[in-house]
N, C-alpha and C positions, 0 to 999 in steps of 0.2 A: 441471299447472301452471295456476293461475288467470290470467286476463287482465283488466286494467282499462283504463279510458279516462279521460284528463284532459279535462274538458269545456272548451270555449272560454270564456275570461274577458276576452279582449282583450289580455292581457299580452304576447303575442308578435306583436301587430299584426294578428291575424285579424279584429278589428273596426274597423280603421282606416276612418274615414269614416262609420261606422254611428251612428245615434242610439241612445240607451241603451235605450229601450223595445224596439226591434226586436232589439237584441243580446240582451237578457235573454230574450225569447221564443225566440231560437235556442238559447241555453244550456239552457233547459228542454227544448226539443225534442230536443236531443242527449242529454241525460240520460235522457229517456224512451225514446229509440230504443235507447240502450245497454242499458237494462233489457230491452226487448222482444227484443233480439238475443241475450241470454243472457250478457252480460259480467258478471263477478263483482262489479265495483266501479267507482265513479266518484270522481274526485279533482279537487282544485283546487290551484293554486299560492297562495302567500301573498305577494303583492307589491302595491305601491302605484303604481309607475311602470312603464311599458313597457320592454321590453328590445330591443336592447342599450342604447339611449339613451332617456332620458325624453322623452316627447312629450305633447301635450295629448289623446291618444286615451284612451278609457275603459279602465279595469281594475277589474273587480268585486272587492270585498273578500271574503276567503275564508270567514270564519265566518258572515256573513249569507247568503252564497251557499249554504253547506251547510245552514243552517237552513231556507231555502226549499226546497231540493231534497229534504231529508228528508221534507217534507210532500207532495211531488209525486211521490214514487217509493214502491215497496212492498218490493222485495227486495234491490236492489243495496246493497252496503256503501258507506260514504261516508268520505272522509278527506282530509287535507292531505298534499301531497307537496312540501315539508314546511313547517310554520310557522317563521317567524323568531321564536324564542322571546322575544327582547328587546322585541318590539313590544307585548307585553302582560305585565302582572303574572302570574306563573305560577300563583298561587292562583286568579286570575280565569280563566285558561285552563282549569284543572281544573274550575272551577265551570261554565263554558260547555260543556265537553265532556260532563260528567255530564248536563246538561240536554239537550244535543243527542242523547245516547244514548237518553234517554227519548222525545224527539220522534220519533226515527227507529225506535223499536221495537227498540232494541238492535243498530244497524247501524253505529255510529261507530267510527272508528280515529283515534288521535292521532299524526300524523306530525310530528316536531319536529327542528329543527336550529339551528345557531348563527347562520345568516344571513350574507349576503355582499354585497348590492347597495348599495354605498356611497351612491349618489345619493339613494335613498329614505330611508335612515337620516338623512342630514343634512337633507334637505328637511322631514322630519316631526319634527325636533327630538330625535332619539335620540343625537346625536353619532355617532362611528364608532370604537369601541374597536378596538385591535389584535386579531389573531387569537387570541392567547393569552388575552386578557381575554374575548373573545366565547365561547370554549370554556369558560372558568371560569364564566361566567354560565350557559351551558347546563348544566353540571354541577350548580350550585345549583338551577336551575329544575327539573331532573329529580328532584332530591331532594324538592322541594316537591310537584311534580305527582304523583309516585308515592305519596307519603304522603296527599295529598288524595284520590286515587282508591282508596286502600286503606281497610280498616275503621277505625272509631274516629275520634277527633280527630287533627289533624295538627299536629305541632310540629317545627320545624327552624330552626336559626340558621346562616346562611352569610354570606359576604362580600357576595353579590349578591342574595340573597333570603332571606326568613324568614317563618315562620308560627308562631303561638302558639295552641295549643288551638283550631285552626280547624275548623269544622264544614263539611262538604261534603255536603249532602243536597239533591237526589238525587245519588248517585255514578254513576248510570247503571243500566242493566238487566243488562249483561253481567257474568258472574262468571268469575274472581275480580275482574276490572276491565275497563274499556275498554282494548283493546290499545294499547300504546305502541310506536311505530315511530321509531327514531332514524335520521335520514338524514345521509349524508356518506361521503366516501371516505378520511378520515384514519385511518390504521392506529394511530397512537400514542395519540390522545386519543379521537376519536369512536368508534372500534370498542371501546375499553375502556368507554366510557360505555354503549354499546349492550349489551355483555356484562353490565354491572352492572344496568341499569335496563330494558332493552327486551324486548319480545316478538319484535321483528323489526328487522333491519338493512336499510335501503334504500340501495342503491348507485346512484350517479348517473352514467348514461351509460357505464358500464363494458361492454366487449364480453364475450362468453362466455369467451374466452381470458383476459381480465383478471380476470374473476370466478374462474376456475379457479386462477389464480396467487395470488389473494388468500385463498383458502379456508384454507390452513394458518395464516396469520396470524390470521384471524378465529377459527378454532378455538382457537388459543393464547390469545387474549384471554379466552375463556370459561374455559379450563383454569386460567389464572392465579388465578381466584377460585373455583375448584372447581365451576364450572357445566358441565353436560353440553352440549357444543356443539350437539347435536341439538335442544336446546330453543330455540335462537335461529334463527328463521325468516329466510330471505334473499330479498329482492326487489330488482328493478332498475327504475329509471325510465329507459326507453329514449329516446335522443335522437330528436327528431321527424324528423330527416333520414332516419333508417332505419326508424322505426316507421311512418311515413306513406307508404312506398313499397310498393304491393301487388305480389304475385307470388311467384315461386319463392325469391327471395333473402330475403324476409320470412318465408316458411314455414321456410326453413333456419335463420334467425336465432332464431325462436321455439323451434324444436326444440332448438337448441344450448343455449339458456338452460335449458330443461327438463332436458336431459341432464346439465348441470353441477350441478343440484340447486337451482336457483332455484324458489321456490314460487309467486311471483307477479311479473308484469311489468305496467307501466302506461306510458302515454305519450300525448302530445298528437298528434292528427291535425288539423293546421291546416285541411285541406280539409273537415273536418266542419262548419265554420262556414257553409259554403255548399252542401254536397252531402250527401245522405243516403247516397250510394254509398260514401263513405269508410269509414264504420263497417261497412256490409254487407260490403265487401271484406275488412276486417280480421277479421270473424267467420269468413268462409270460410277465410282463411289460418290462423287460429288452430286451427280444426278440422282442417285439413289437417296441421298440425304436431303434432296429438295433444294439444292443450291442452283444458282443461275449460271448457266453456260450458254454462250452464243451458239446459235444454229441447232438448238434442240434442248 
């Protein structure tokens, strides 16, 4: 099982009171340390306001953050966990991802979801459609994005997004395309969309036992459309309250995810904003759990 790190962005308050220059320097330092320690990937959230309540503290934007980190790292894979798709035109998202894949030398992943944080939707002028509508938007956006990342010109007409003979060059360096990760815990809609469009399903904060209970449903979503369930990778974004606590319990947790068939985990260590020891301890625990880290 691979292990990834969500780099500090300020979203969870880890940069409260910091000036932007100092915070960005720390984000870069964490990304580079994660690469040196052998972590497989680095990730960013896609949010505009802090959580749980919006404050005046900084939150770095995700695409520009990844563009910069792509040029400042060499090996780690990079991605969103996950974008709120409605924040951007989906054809533009595909265009940006293709460009980022070239900038990074073929290391990008596109994590995508329906979005949920109402205050930032409203503040930035997106409205806030109900859940059914947001999921319908996600479905149309996935149709557009997967066509844009595929060969040839892209055409699709949906209720919430469309493209007509759209050219997307460069599509990226990876073949057959930049990997698409659908994020979310909804078994009825989100997991069906993942089965139809994604290379990977990312589950949010589910425990190993909850993942195990979900597996038959996830498999059935693939089988409904004739897809081999083994071709849909499974990853978990681990809650920071458990991911960030070093020691035997975290070793046991990582091993349990590995044993249930999860291929990749990631999470935020808030302490990494102020201490190099946080990532170093995670690397030790990951190795003790039998996870795969580069360089040892």
